[in-house]
C-alpha positions, 0 to 999 in steps of 0.5 A: 614454479607457478602459483596454484591459482594462476590463470593462463586462459579464460577457459579456466574461469568457471562462472556459476550458471545462476550468476547472470540471472541473479545479476540481471534481476538485481540490476532491474531491481536497482533501476526500479527502486532507485535507492539513495545508497546503492551499497546499503540497499544492495546489502539488504537485497542480497540478505533478503534473497539469501533468506527467501524473504520478500525483496526491498524492490519497488514494483515500478519506477516512481517519478519524484513529486516532492521538492527539496524542502518537503521531501522526506524520502518516503514514497507510496512505492517504498511503503508498498515495499514495506507492506510486502515485507511486513503485511503478513504479520499483524504485529511487527518488531520495531527493531526489524522494521527499523532495519528494513527502513534503513535498507530502503535508505530512508532517514532514521529520524523520520522513522523515530518521528513517525513512532512518536505519533503513537509511542510503543515499546517493542512492537507495533500493529502493522496496519497502524504503522502503515497508516502513519506512513500514509499520513506522512505522505498525505497531508490530509486525512482523505489523501492519506486514506487514498494512499492506504487503499492503493497500497492495500488493494489486490486490484491491478494498478490503475483500477479502483483500489478496493479494500475491505470496508472494515479495514477502511473504517478501522484505519479512518478511526485510528487516524482521526483520533490523531487529529484533535480537530476532528470530533469523534462524532463527526468521524462516526457520522462520516463512516455511517454516511459512507456505509449508507451511501454504498447501501444506496447503490444496491445492484439490480437483479433480474431473471436470466430466462435462458439459464433460469438463474439470477444475474446481477446487472453490473456497469461492466464486467468487473462488477462496478456499479454506476454511481453519482456525486453526492454533496456532503454537509461540509460541501465536499463531494462523495464519488461513487462511480467506482464503488465495489459491491460485495454484500454480507447480510446486507452490509457493504464489505469493500470500498474503493480508494476513489469512493470519496474525494475532497 
């Protein structure tokens, strides 16, 4: 007598209708993310999928830019994945963050080294952890801030990467304090100059005779102002060609990743 689970033909095999699409999306995600350990990443992927959490998936494939000697495994794309998973919280549990770090197949030694920069017990403000991660990528304060703007922005990729000026200044002060070579007075002077420079780009307004309403003259449809290159006291250039102007009581509220460059 044959066993009950014996299969005699292919028609007896029932394939769940949602399985092909799940496997297709999983394959695409694995190709985009390029995890170092596919099995470990897959476990985290399907665990997040079953809970309805944001998936540990990059938006696109990243080309490797680091050498074997300097490669920490961390990339802007992986930081962006972590931000999608944790950015909705002000504070994140370190145990949960460590698990997400492991899911992305990042060295746990780097995670612990990063936390040593600003020791805390059970949880940490997410924006601070993100800033420290950007500093691991950047190598300099300016490049770290550029990474941060590109991760936090809601603008399409390749755009000006706008973030609120309040967020920019908060993170800039935080990272500046990590560097003992940067006096606090220099940090405040830089931020004040940056704010004043944005204010200098106040948009012109003219009366629209046809509609009888005020219209702001912009350099293009997205609302970016034409700017200039201003030389700072340290001989660096401050690029204003992609500054966004949104005003609250006369103060600039957003700044772009390309608002400044060394």
